[in-house]
N, CA, C, O and the ligand as a Tripos MOL2 file, in Angstrom:
@<TRIPOS>MOLECULE
protein
  265   263    67     0     0
PROTEIN
NO_CHARGES

@<TRIPOS>ATOM
      1 N           0.8500   -1.1870    0.0000 N.3       1 MET1
      2 CA          0.0000    0.0000    0.0000 C.3       1 MET1
      3 C           0.8860    1.2370    0.0000 C.2       1 MET1
      4 O           1.9020    1.2940    0.6930 O.2       1 MET1
      5 N           0.4810    2.2300   -0.7930 N.am      2 SER2
      6 CA          1.1990    3.4970   -0.8470 C.3       2 SER2
      7 C           0.2370    4.6270   -0.5270 C.2       2 SER2
      8 O          -0.9410    4.5880   -0.8820 O.2       2 SER2
      9 N           0.7680    5.6320    0.1500 N.am      3 VAL3
     10 CA         -0.0300    6.8070    0.5040 C.3       3 VAL3
     11 C           0.4330    7.9750   -0.3520 C.2       3 VAL3
     12 O           1.6230    8.2790   -0.4310 O.2       3 VAL3
     13 N          -0.5340    8.6200   -0.9890 N.am      4 PHE4
     14 CA         -0.2300    9.7730   -1.8260 C.3       4 PHE4
     15 C          -0.9720   10.9940   -1.3040 C.2       4 PHE4
     16 O          -2.1450   10.9190   -0.9360 O.2       4 PHE4
     17 N          -0.2650   12.1240   -1.2780 N.am      5 ALA5
     18 CA         -0.9190   13.4090   -1.0100 C.3       5 ALA5
     19 C          -1.4000   13.9650   -2.3380 C.2       5 ALA5
     20 O          -0.6400   14.0550   -3.3020 O.2       5 ALA5
     21 N          -2.6860   14.3410   -2.3770 N.am      6 VAL6
     22 CA         -3.3050   14.8470   -3.6050 C.3       6 VAL6
     23 C          -3.9680   16.1820   -3.2670 C.2       6 VAL6
     24 O          -5.1570   16.2210   -2.9530 O.2       6 VAL6
     25 N          -3.2090   17.2740   -3.3300 N.am      7 PRO7
     26 CA         -3.7310   18.5570   -2.8380 C.3       7 PRO7
     27 C          -4.9430   19.0670   -3.5930 C.2       7 PRO7
     28 O          -5.7630   19.7800   -3.0140 O.2       7 PRO7
     29 N          -5.0880   18.7220   -4.8820 N.am      8 ASN8
     30 CA         -6.2110   19.2390   -5.6760 C.3       8 ASN8
     31 C          -7.5190   18.4910   -5.4150 C.2       8 ASN8
     32 O          -8.5620   18.8760   -5.9450 O.2       8 ASN8
     33 N          -7.4800   17.4510   -4.6220 N.am      9 MET9
     34 CA         -8.6710   16.6290   -4.3870 C.3       9 MET9
     35 C          -9.5550   17.2990   -3.3380 C.2       9 MET9
     36 O          -9.1690   17.4380   -2.1780 O.2       9 MET9
     37 N         -10.7520   17.7130   -3.7690 N.am     10 THR10
     38 CA        -11.5830   18.5060   -2.8580 C.3      10 THR10
     39 C         -13.0090   18.0140   -2.6980 C.2      10 THR10
     40 O         -13.6930   18.4310   -1.7640 O.2      10 THR10
     41 N         -13.4770   17.1490   -3.5720 N.am     11 CYS11
     42 CA        -14.9030   16.8040   -3.5060 C.3      11 CYS11
     43 C         -15.1560   15.4270   -4.1020 C.2      11 CYS11
     44 O         -14.2320   14.7370   -4.5330 O.2      11 CYS11
     45 N         -16.4140   15.0480   -4.1170 N.am     12 GLY12
     46 CA        -16.7790   13.7370   -4.6300 C.3      12 GLY12
     47 C         -16.4530   13.5590   -6.0960 C.2      12 GLY12
     48 O         -16.1220   12.4600   -6.5410 O.2      12 GLY12
     49 N         -16.5470   14.6490   -6.8480 N.am     13 HIS13
     50 CA        -16.1660   14.5680   -8.2600 C.3      13 HIS13
     51 C         -14.6950   14.1880   -8.3960 C.2      13 HIS13
     52 O         -14.3300   13.3730   -9.2430 O.2      13 HIS13
     53 N         -13.8830   14.7660   -7.5820 N.am     14 CYS14
     54 CA        -12.4570   14.4550   -7.6160 C.3      14 CYS14
     55 C         -12.2360   12.9810   -7.2780 C.2      14 CYS14
     56 O         -11.4420   12.2940   -7.9200 O.2      14 CYS14
     57 N         -12.9480   12.5160   -6.2670 N.am     15 ARG15
     58 CA        -12.8180   11.1100   -5.8670 C.3      15 ARG15
     59 C         -13.1350   10.1960   -7.0540 C.2      15 ARG15
     60 O         -12.4170    9.2310   -7.3160 O.2      15 ARG15
     61 N         -14.2250   10.5170   -7.7690 N.am     16 THR16
     62 CA        -14.6090    9.7040   -8.9200 C.3      16 THR16
     63 C         -13.5480    9.7710  -10.0120 C.2      16 THR16
     64 O         -13.1690    8.7450  -10.5770 O.2      16 THR16
     65 N         -13.0700   10.9760  -10.3090 N.am     17 ALA17
     66 CA        -12.0860   11.1340  -11.3760 C.3      17 ALA17
     67 C         -10.8000   10.3780  -11.0400 C.2      17 ALA17
     68 O         -10.2000    9.7420  -11.9070 O.2      17 ALA17
     69 N         -10.3910   10.4520   -9.7920 N.am     18 ILE18
     70 CA         -9.1680    9.7760   -9.3570 C.3      18 ILE18
     71 C          -9.3550    8.2600   -9.4200 C.2      18 ILE18
     72 O          -8.4750    7.5340   -9.8820 O.2      18 ILE18
     73 N         -10.5070    7.7970   -8.9540 N.am     19 THR19
     74 CA        -10.7760    6.3620   -8.9780 C.3      19 THR19
     75 C         -10.7390    5.8430  -10.4110 C.2      19 THR19
     76 O         -10.1360    4.8040  -10.6820 O.2      19 THR19
     77 N         -11.3810    6.5620  -11.3260 N.am     20 GLU20
     78 CA        -11.4110    6.1160  -12.7170 C.3      20 GLU20
     79 C         -10.0190    6.1400  -13.3390 C.2      20 GLU20
     80 O          -9.6630    5.2500  -14.1110 O.2      20 GLU20
     81 N          -9.2370    7.1590  -13.0010 N.am     21 ALA21
     82 CA         -7.8840    7.2580  -13.5570 C.3      21 ALA21
     83 C          -7.0190    6.0890  -13.0960 C.2      21 ALA21
     84 O          -6.2370    5.5410  -13.8720 O.2      21 ALA21
     85 N          -7.1660    5.7130  -11.8270 N.am     22 LEU22
     86 CA         -6.3370    4.6160  -11.3140 C.3      22 LEU22
     87 C          -6.8520    3.2610  -11.7860 C.2      22 LEU22
     88 O          -6.0650    2.3360  -11.9890 O.2      22 LEU22
     89 N          -8.1600    3.1360  -11.9620 N.am     23 GLU23
     90 CA         -8.7060    1.8820  -12.4980 C.3      23 GLU23
     91 C          -8.2450    1.6610  -13.9370 C.2      23 GLU23
     92 O          -8.1440    0.5230  -14.3970 O.2      23 GLU23
     93 N          -7.9670    2.7570  -14.6440 N.am     24 ALA24
     94 CA         -7.4760    2.6260  -16.0160 C.3      24 ALA24
     95 C          -6.0620    2.0430  -16.0400 C.2      24 ALA24
     96 O          -5.6490    1.4400  -17.0300 O.2      24 ALA24
     97 N          -5.3310    2.2270  -14.9500 N.am     25 VAL25
     98 CA         -3.9720    1.6900  -14.8410 C.3      25 VAL25
     99 C          -4.0010    0.2500  -14.3310 C.2      25 VAL25
    100 O          -3.2460   -0.6100  -14.7850 O.2      25 VAL25
    101 N          -4.9020    0.0180  -13.3670 N.am     26 ASP26
    102 CA         -4.9650   -1.2910  -12.7080 C.3      26 ASP26
    103 C          -6.4240   -1.5360  -12.3230 C.2      26 ASP26
    104 O          -6.9330   -0.9210  -11.3860 O.2      26 ASP26
    105 N          -7.0920   -2.4290  -13.0420 N.am     27 ASP27
    106 CA         -8.5300   -2.5970  -12.7880 C.3      27 ASP27
    107 C          -8.8270   -3.3430  -11.4930 C.2      27 ASP27
    108 O          -9.9940   -3.5390  -11.1510 O.2      27 ASP27
    109 N          -7.7980   -3.7600  -10.7710 N.am     28 THR28
    110 CA         -8.0320   -4.3740   -9.4610 C.3      28 THR28
    111 C          -7.6320   -3.4200   -8.3250 C.2      28 THR28
    112 O          -7.5820   -3.8240   -7.1630 O.2      28 THR28
    113 N          -7.3530   -2.1810   -8.6580 N.am     29 VAL29
    114 CA         -6.8880   -1.2320   -7.6440 C.3      29 VAL29
    115 C          -7.9410   -1.0400   -6.5460 C.2      29 VAL29
    116 O          -9.1450   -1.0300   -6.8040 O.2      29 VAL29
    117 N          -7.4460   -0.8880   -5.3210 N.am     30 GLU30
    118 CA         -8.3150   -0.5210   -4.1910 C.3      30 GLU30
    119 C          -7.8240    0.8200   -3.6660 C.2      30 GLU30
    120 O          -6.6250    1.0360   -3.4920 O.2      30 GLU30
    121 N          -8.7700    1.7130   -3.4190 N.am     31 ILE31
    122 CA         -8.4110    3.0760   -3.0110 C.3      31 ILE31
    123 C          -9.2080    3.4540   -1.7690 C.2      31 ILE31
    124 O         -10.4140    3.2230   -1.6880 O.2      31 ILE31
    125 N          -8.5100    4.0330   -0.8140 N.am     32 GLU32
    126 CA         -9.2000    4.6300    0.3330 C.3      32 GLU32
    127 C          -8.8770    6.1130    0.3360 C.2      32 GLU32
    128 O          -7.7150    6.5190    0.3200 O.2      32 GLU32
    129 N          -9.9390    6.9140    0.3560 N.am     33 VAL33
    130 CA         -9.7860    8.3690    0.2480 C.3      33 VAL33
    131 C         -10.0020    9.0090    1.6100 C.2      33 VAL33
    132 O         -11.0000    8.7510    2.2830 O.2      33 VAL33
    133 N          -9.0550    9.8440    2.0020 N.am     34 ASP34
    134 CA         -9.2400   10.6900    3.1800 C.3      34 ASP34
    135 C          -9.3460   12.1270    2.6730 C.2      34 ASP34
    136 O          -8.3420   12.8060    2.4570 O.2      34 ASP34
    137 N         -10.5880   12.5700    2.4910 N.am     35 MET35
    138 CA        -10.8020   13.8790    1.8830 C.3      35 MET35
    139 C         -10.2930   14.9960    2.7890 C.2      35 MET35
    140 O          -9.7830   16.0050    2.3020 O.2      35 MET35
    141 N         -10.4270   14.8200    4.1010 N.am     36 ALA36
    142 CA        -10.0320   15.8850    5.0290 C.3      36 ALA36
    143 C          -8.5330   16.1850    4.9270 C.2      36 ALA36
    144 O          -8.1190   17.3440    4.9220 O.2      36 ALA36
    145 N          -7.7460   15.1390    4.8460 N.am     37 SER37
    146 CA         -6.2930   15.3520    4.7670 C.3      37 SER37
    147 C          -5.7970   15.3600    3.3310 C.2      37 SER37
    148 O          -4.6100   15.5690    3.0810 O.2      37 SER37
    149 N          -6.7210   15.1280    2.3670 N.am     38 ARG38
    150 CA         -6.3800   15.0910    0.9420 C.3      38 ARG38
    151 C          -5.2770   14.0710    0.6710 C.2      38 ARG38
    152 O          -4.2800   14.3440    0.0020 O.2      38 ARG38
    153 N          -5.5050   12.8990    1.2180 N.am     39 GLU39
    154 CA         -4.5890   11.7860    0.9830 C.3      39 GLU39
    155 C          -5.3900   10.5880    0.5040 C.2      39 GLU39
    156 O          -6.5600   10.4180    0.8500 O.2      39 GLU39
    157 N          -4.7220    9.7490   -0.3110 N.am     40 ILE40
    158 CA         -5.3350    8.4950   -0.7130 C.3      40 ILE40
    159 C          -4.3770    7.3460   -0.4120 C.2      40 ILE40
    160 O          -3.1660    7.4500   -0.6090 O.2      40 ILE40
    161 N          -4.9500    6.2620    0.0650 N.am     41 ASP41
    162 CA         -4.2220    5.0110    0.2230 C.3      41 ASP41
    163 C          -4.5230    4.1790   -1.0180 C.2      41 ASP41
    164 O          -5.6860    3.9580   -1.3540 O.2      41 ASP41
    165 N          -3.4860    3.7230   -1.6910 N.am     42 VAL42
    166 CA         -3.6760    2.9720   -2.9310 C.3      42 VAL42
    167 C          -3.0980    1.5680   -2.7600 C.2      42 VAL42
    168 O          -1.9210    1.3900   -2.4470 O.2      42 VAL42
    169 N          -3.9570    0.5910   -2.9720 N.am     43 PHE43
    170 CA         -3.5470   -0.8140   -2.9420 C.3      43 PHE43
    171 C          -3.5400   -1.2890   -4.3850 C.2      43 PHE43
    172 O          -4.6000   -1.4530   -4.9890 O.2      43 PHE43
    173 N          -2.3470   -1.5130   -4.9500 N.am     44 SER44
    174 CA         -2.2530   -1.8390   -6.3730 C.3      44 SER44
    175 C          -0.9500   -2.5430   -6.6620 C.2      44 SER44
    176 O           0.0620   -2.3370   -5.9910 O.2      44 SER44
    177 N          -1.0030   -3.3930   -7.6960 N.am     45 GLU45
    178 CA          0.2140   -4.0250   -8.1840 C.3      45 GLU45
    179 C           1.0090   -3.0650   -9.0600 C.2      45 GLU45
    180 O           2.1970   -3.2740   -9.3100 O.2      45 GLU45
    181 N           0.3450   -2.0140   -9.5210 N.am     46 ALA46
    182 CA          1.0480   -1.0300  -10.3540 C.3      46 ALA46
    183 C           2.0680   -0.2860   -9.4920 C.2      46 ALA46
    184 O           1.8720   -0.1040   -8.2910 O.2      46 ALA46
    185 N           3.1400    0.1310  -10.1180 N.am     47 GLY47
    186 CA          4.1790    0.8380   -9.3820 C.3      47 GLY47
    187 C           3.7620    2.2450   -8.9980 C.2      47 GLY47
    188 O           2.8420    2.8240   -9.5760 O.2      47 GLY47
    189 N           4.4600    2.7790   -8.0100 N.am     48 ASP48
    190 CA          4.1390    4.1290   -7.5530 C.3      48 ASP48
    191 C           4.2840    5.1460   -8.6800 C.2      48 ASP48
    192 O           3.5040    6.0940   -8.7640 O.2      48 ASP48
    193 N           5.2730    4.9560   -9.5440 N.am     49 GLU49
    194 CA          5.4730    5.9120  -10.6340 C.3      49 GLU49
    195 C           4.2820    5.9060  -11.5880 C.2      49 GLU49
    196 O           3.8760    6.9560  -12.0860 O.2      49 GLU49
    197 N           3.7260    4.7260  -11.8400 N.am     50 ALA50
    198 CA          2.5580    4.6330  -12.7170 C.3      50 ALA50
    199 C           1.3540    5.3170  -12.0750 C.2      50 ALA50
    200 O           0.5580    5.9580  -12.7600 O.2      50 ALA50
    201 N           1.2300    5.1770  -10.7740 N.am     51 ILE51
    202 CA          0.1300    5.8290  -10.0560 C.3      51 ILE51
    203 C           0.3030    7.3450  -10.1120 C.2      51 ILE51
    204 O          -0.6470    8.0800  -10.3830 O.2      51 ILE51
    205 N           1.5210    7.7990   -9.8540 N.am     52 LEU52
    206 CA          1.7830    9.2440   -9.8840 C.3      52 LEU52
    207 C           1.4920    9.8210  -11.2650 C.2      52 LEU52
    208 O           0.9270   10.9090  -11.3790 O.2      52 LEU52
    209 N           1.8820    9.0890  -12.3220 N.am     53 LYS53
    210 CA          1.6560    9.5850  -13.6790 C.3      53 LYS53
    211 C           0.1530    9.6510  -13.9730 C.2      53 LYS53
    212 O          -0.3280   10.6320  -14.5400 O.2      53 LYS53
    213 N          -0.5800    8.6120  -13.5910 N.am     54 ALA54
    214 CA         -2.0180    8.5860  -13.8550 C.3      54 ALA54
    215 C          -2.7170    9.7380  -13.1300 C.2      54 ALA54
    216 O          -3.6180   10.3710  -13.6810 O.2      54 ALA54
    217 N          -2.2960   10.0010  -11.8940 N.am     55 LEU55
    218 CA         -2.9010   11.0950  -11.1320 C.3      55 LEU55
    219 C          -2.6000   12.4380  -11.7980 C.2      55 LEU55
    220 O          -3.4890   13.2770  -11.9480 O.2      55 LEU55
    221 N          -1.3520   12.6330  -12.1930 N.am     56 ALA56
    222 CA         -0.9680   13.8980  -12.8250 C.3      56 ALA56
    223 C          -1.7210   14.0830  -14.1340 C.2      56 ALA56
    224 O          -2.2100   15.1760  -14.4210 O.2      56 ALA56
    225 N          -1.8190   13.0120  -14.9380 N.am     57 ASP57
    226 CA         -2.5000   13.0960  -16.2260 C.3      57 ASP57
    227 C          -3.9850   13.4320  -16.0450 C.2      57 ASP57
    228 O          -4.5960   14.0480  -16.9180 O.2      57 ASP57
    229 N          -4.5560   13.0280  -14.9140 N.am     58 ALA58
    230 CA         -5.9720   13.2920  -14.6500 C.3      58 ALA58
    231 C          -6.1880   14.6740  -14.0370 C.2      58 ALA58
    232 O          -7.3220   15.0650  -13.7600 O.2      58 ALA58
    233 N          -5.1020   15.4090  -13.8260 N.am     59 GLY59
    234 CA         -5.2380   16.7580  -13.2740 C.3      59 GLY59
    235 C          -5.0590   16.8310  -11.7740 C.2      59 GLY59
    236 O          -5.4120   17.8230  -11.1360 O.2      59 GLY59
    237 N          -4.4980   15.7510  -11.2130 N.am     60 TYR60
    238 CA         -4.2860   15.6930   -9.7690 C.3      60 TYR60
    239 C          -2.8330   15.3550   -9.4500 C.2      60 TYR60
    240 O          -2.5370   14.2530   -8.9880 O.2      60 TYR60
    241 N          -1.9290   16.2950   -9.6940 N.am     61 PRO61
    242 CA         -0.5320   16.0230   -9.3580 C.3      61 PRO61
    243 C          -0.4150   15.6580   -7.8830 C.2      61 PRO61
    244 O          -0.9940   16.3110   -7.0160 O.2      61 PRO61
    245 N           0.3410   14.6110   -7.6240 N.am     62 ALA62
    246 CA          0.4030   14.0500   -6.2690 C.3      62 ALA62
    247 C           1.8520   13.8400   -5.8640 C.2      62 ALA62
    248 O           2.7620   13.8630   -6.6920 O.2      62 ALA62
    249 N           2.0340   13.6400   -4.5890 N.am     63 THR63
    250 CA          3.3510   13.2620   -4.0800 C.3      63 THR63
    251 C           3.2040   12.0000   -3.2500 C.2      63 THR63
    252 O           2.2090   11.7980   -2.5530 O.2      63 THR63
    253 N           4.2220   11.1590   -3.3450 N.am     64 LEU64
    254 CA          4.2430    9.9160   -2.5680 C.3      64 LEU64
    255 C           4.6380   10.2460   -1.1390 C.2      64 LEU64
    256 O           5.6800   10.8540   -0.8980 O.2      64 LEU64
    257 N           3.7930    9.8380   -0.1870 N.am     65 LYS65
    258 CA          4.0830   10.1120    1.2200 C.3      65 LYS65
    259 C           4.7620    8.9270    1.8910 C.2      65 LYS65
    260 O           5.6890    9.0980    2.6830 O.2      65 LYS65
    261 N           4.2960    7.7340    1.5720 N.am     66 SER66
    262 CA          4.9140    6.5340    2.1630 C.3      66 SER66
    263 C           4.4070    5.3060    1.4340 C.2      66 SER66
    264 O           4.7960    4.1860    1.7660 O.2      66 SER66
    265 CU        -13.6710   17.8110   -6.8660 Cu       67 CU67
@<TRIPOS>BOND
     1     1     2 1
     2     2     3 1
     3     3     4 2
     4     3     5 am
     5     5     6 1
     6     6     7 1
     7     7     8 2
     8     7     9 am
     9     9    10 1
    10    10    11 1
    11    11    12 2
    12    11    13 am
    13    13    14 1
    14    14    15 1
    15    15    16 2
    16    15    17 am
    17    17    18 1
    18    18    19 1
    19    19    20 2
    20    19    21 am
    21    21    22 1
    22    22    23 1
    23    23    24 2
    24    23    25 am
    25    25    26 1
    26    26    27 1
    27    27    28 2
    28    27    29 am
    29    29    30 1
    30    30    31 1
    31    31    32 2
    32    31    33 am
    33    33    34 1
    34    34    35 1
    35    35    36 2
    36    35    37 am
    37    37    38 1
    38    38    39 1
    39    39    40 2
    40    39    41 am
    41    41    42 1
    42    42    43 1
    43    43    44 2
    44    43    45 am
    45    45    46 1
    46    46    47 1
    47    47    48 2
    48    47    49 am
    49    49    50 1
    50    50    51 1
    51    51    52 2
    52    51    53 am
    53    53    54 1
    54    54    55 1
    55    55    56 2
    56    55    57 am
    57    57    58 1
    58    58    59 1
    59    59    60 2
    60    59    61 am
    61    61    62 1
    62    62    63 1
    63    63    64 2
    64    63    65 am
    65    65    66 1
    66    66    67 1
    67    67    68 2
    68    67    69 am
    69    69    70 1
    70    70    71 1
    71    71    72 2
    72    71    73 am
    73    73    74 1
    74    74    75 1
    75    75    76 2
    76    75    77 am
    77    77    78 1
    78    78    79 1
    79    79    80 2
    80    79    81 am
    81    81    82 1
    82    82    83 1
    83    83    84 2
    84    83    85 am
    85    85    86 1
    86    86    87 1
    87    87    88 2
    88    87    89 am
    89    89    90 1
    90    90    91 1
    91    91    92 2
    92    91    93 am
    93    93    94 1
    94    94    95 1
    95    95    96 2
    96    95    97 am
    97    97    98 1
    98    98    99 1
    99    99   100 2
   100    99   101 am
   101   101   102 1
   102   102   103 1
   103   103   104 2
   104   103   105 am
   105   105   106 1
   106   106   107 1
   107   107   108 2
   108   107   109 am
   109   109   110 1
   110   110   111 1
   111   111   112 2
   112   111   113 am
   113   113   114 1
   114   114   115 1
   115   115   116 2
   116   115   117 am
   117   117   118 1
   118   118   119 1
   119   119   120 2
   120   119   121 am
   121   121   122 1
   122   122   123 1
   123   123   124 2
   124   123   125 am
   125   125   126 1
   126   126   127 1
   127   127   128 2
   128   127   129 am
   129   129   130 1
   130   130   131 1
   131   131   132 2
   132   131   133 am
   133   133   134 1
   134   134   135 1
   135   135   136 2
   136   135   137 am
   137   137   138 1
   138   138   139 1
   139   139   140 2
   140   139   141 am
   141   141   142 1
   142   142   143 1
   143   143   144 2
   144   143   145 am
   145   145   146 1
   146   146   147 1
   147   147   148 2
   148   147   149 am
   149   149   150 1
   150   150   151 1
   151   151   152 2
   152   151   153 am
   153   153   154 1
   154   154   155 1
   155   155   156 2
   156   155   157 am
   157   157   158 1
   158   158   159 1
   159   159   160 2
   160   159   161 am
   161   161   162 1
   162   162   163 1
   163   163   164 2
   164   163   165 am
   165   165   166 1
   166   166   167 1
   167   167   168 2
   168   167   169 am
   169   169   170 1
   170   170   171 1
   171   171   172 2
   172   171   173 am
   173   173   174 1
   174   174   175 1
   175   175   176 2
   176   175   177 am
   177   177   178 1
   178   178   179 1
   179   179   180 2
   180   179   181 am
   181   181   182 1
   182   182   183 1
   183   183   184 2
   184   183   185 am
   185   185   186 1
   186   186   187 1
   187   187   188 2
   188   187   189 am
   189   189   190 1
   190   190   191 1
   191   191   192 2
   192   191   193 am
   193   193   194 1
   194   194   195 1
   195   195   196 2
   196   195   197 am
   197   197   198 1
   198   198   199 1
   199   199   200 2
   200   199   201 am
   201   201   202 1
   202   202   203 1
   203   203   204 2
   204   203   205 am
   205   205   206 1
   206   206   207 1
   207   207   208 2
   208   207   209 am
   209   209   210 1
   210   210   211 1
   211   211   212 2
   212   211   213 am
   213   213   214 1
   214   214   215 1
   215   215   216 2
   216   215   217 am
   217   217   218 1
   218   218   219 1
   219   219   220 2
   220   219   221 am
   221   221   222 1
   222   222   223 1
   223   223   224 2
   224   223   225 am
   225   225   226 1
   226   226   227 1
   227   227   228 2
   228   227   229 am
   229   229   230 1
   230   230   231 1
   231   231   232 2
   232   231   233 am
   233   233   234 1
   234   234   235 1
   235   235   236 2
   236   235   237 am
   237   237   238 1
   238   238   239 1
   239   239   240 2
   240   239   241 am
   241   241   242 1
   242   242   243 1
   243   243   244 2
   244   243   245 am
   245   245   246 1
   246   246   247 1
   247   247   248 2
   248   247   249 am
   249   249   250 1
   250   250   251 1
   251   251   252 2
   252   251   253 am
   253   253   254 1
   254   254   255 1
   255   255   256 2
   256   255   257 am
   257   257   258 1
   258   258   259 1
   259   259   260 2
   260   259   261 am
   261   261   262 1
   262   262   263 1
   263   263   264 2
@<TRIPOS>SUBSTRUCTURE
     1 MET1         2 RESIDUE 1 A MET
     2 SER2         6 RESIDUE 1 A SER
     3 VAL3        10 RESIDUE 1 A VAL
     4 PHE4        14 RESIDUE 1 A PHE
     5 ALA5        18 RESIDUE 1 A ALA
     6 VAL6        22 RESIDUE 1 A VAL
     7 PRO7        26 RESIDUE 1 A PRO
     8 ASN8        30 RESIDUE 1 A ASN
     9 MET9        34 RESIDUE 1 A MET
    10 THR10       38 RESIDUE 1 A THR
    11 CYS11       42 RESIDUE 1 A CYS
    12 GLY12       46 RESIDUE 1 A GLY
    13 HIS13       50 RESIDUE 1 A HIS
    14 CYS14       54 RESIDUE 1 A CYS
    15 ARG15       58 RESIDUE 1 A ARG
    16 THR16       62 RESIDUE 1 A THR
    17 ALA17       66 RESIDUE 1 A ALA
    18 ILE18       70 RESIDUE 1 A ILE
    19 THR19       74 RESIDUE 1 A THR
    20 GLU20       78 RESIDUE 1 A GLU
    21 ALA21       82 RESIDUE 1 A ALA
    22 LEU22       86 RESIDUE 1 A LEU
    23 GLU23       90 RESIDUE 1 A GLU
    24 ALA24       94 RESIDUE 1 A ALA
    25 VAL25       98 RESIDUE 1 A VAL
    26 ASP26      102 RESIDUE 1 A ASP
    27 ASP27      106 RESIDUE 1 A ASP
    28 THR28      110 RESIDUE 1 A THR
    29 VAL29      114 RESIDUE 1 A VAL
    30 GLU30      118 RESIDUE 1 A GLU
    31 ILE31      122 RESIDUE 1 A ILE
    32 GLU32      126 RESIDUE 1 A GLU
    33 VAL33      130 RESIDUE 1 A VAL
    34 ASP34      134 RESIDUE 1 A ASP
    35 MET35      138 RESIDUE 1 A MET
    36 ALA36      142 RESIDUE 1 A ALA
    37 SER37      146 RESIDUE 1 A SER
    38 ARG38      150 RESIDUE 1 A ARG
    39 GLU39      154 RESIDUE 1 A GLU
    40 ILE40      158 RESIDUE 1 A ILE
    41 ASP41      162 RESIDUE 1 A ASP
    42 VAL42      166 RESIDUE 1 A VAL
    43 PHE43      170 RESIDUE 1 A PHE
    44 SER44      174 RESIDUE 1 A SER
    45 GLU45      178 RESIDUE 1 A GLU
    46 ALA46      182 RESIDUE 1 A ALA
    47 GLY47      186 RESIDUE 1 A GLY
    48 ASP48      190 RESIDUE 1 A ASP
    49 GLU49      194 RESIDUE 1 A GLU
    50 ALA50      198 RESIDUE 1 A ALA
    51 ILE51      202 RESIDUE 1 A ILE
    52 LEU52      206 RESIDUE 1 A LEU
    53 LYS53      210 RESIDUE 1 A LYS
    54 ALA54      214 RESIDUE 1 A ALA
    55 LEU55      218 RESIDUE 1 A LEU
    56 ALA56      222 RESIDUE 1 A ALA
    57 ASP57      226 RESIDUE 1 A ASP
    58 ALA58      230 RESIDUE 1 A ALA
    59 GLY59      234 RESIDUE 1 A GLY
    60 TYR60      238 RESIDUE 1 A TYR
    61 PRO61      242 RESIDUE 1 A PRO
    62 ALA62      246 RESIDUE 1 A ALA
    63 THR63      250 RESIDUE 1 A THR
    64 LEU64      254 RESIDUE 1 A LEU
    65 LYS65      258 RESIDUE 1 A LYS
    66 SER66      262 RESIDUE 1 A SER
    67 CU67       265 GROUP 0 **** ****
């Protein structure tokens, strides 16, 4: 599991857009969203770099926290 900070994530629309972007990379991805802290926990076989690229391409540049 990797934790990403996603500062642009602010609402349910963002959650949907992020979920769809990551499902396009890995259709078995599991995501837990913490909207208050603007962080997502991502459970995926895809590498962190692939996740970061998908988030950035969807308009949500992110940083890997752990
Ligand atoms: Cu939004």
